[in-house]
N, C-alpha and C positions, 0 to 999 in steps of 0.2 A: 153240235148239235146231236144226238144220240138215237137213232131208232135201230130195234131191239128186233132180230130178226129170226124167229124161232126157229126149231128144227121140226121139218112138217108142217109147215105154215102154206096154206092152200092160195091158189094163185091167186085167188079174189084179196086176197090179204093181203102178198105182198105188192096187187099195184093197187091199193091204197096207204101204203107207207108209203110206194113210191107217186105217190099222186102228191100224199100230204110235202112230201121233202119237194115238188117241184114248188109245188105252191109259195113256200117257204122261202126257198131259195128268190135273189133278187140277181137278174144280170149286170156285173161290172162293163161298165165303159161305155161303147157308142155303139151302135148298132147300122153296120156296114151294110146291110139286107135292102136299105131304105137309099144307097148309092147304089146299087147297084145295075147297068146299065144305060148309066147315069156320060159317061166319060168318051165323047167323040175323039177318037183321032184320030191324024193328018195321015199317017205310018201305021206301017203291021206292027201287034206289039213288040214280036220278035229281032224285028232290026232298031226300034231303039235299046231296047235291052244291050244289044251287041254296040250299041253307037257307045252308049255309056259303059260300057264297059271298057272302049276300047280308048275315050278319055285318059286313064289312069299310066298311059304307054308312054 
């Protein structure tokens, strides 16, 4: 899709162009924000990460 933004365009015109672009673009993949805060960890996340990295040594 090509949108033409001419020199001297007003803020209102730029905003309408951006709104039209946002309406036409559909996000790909999974909405990860719906999983935010759903995981309960038994240990601290940093300690889990260190343990996983130390498995290779």
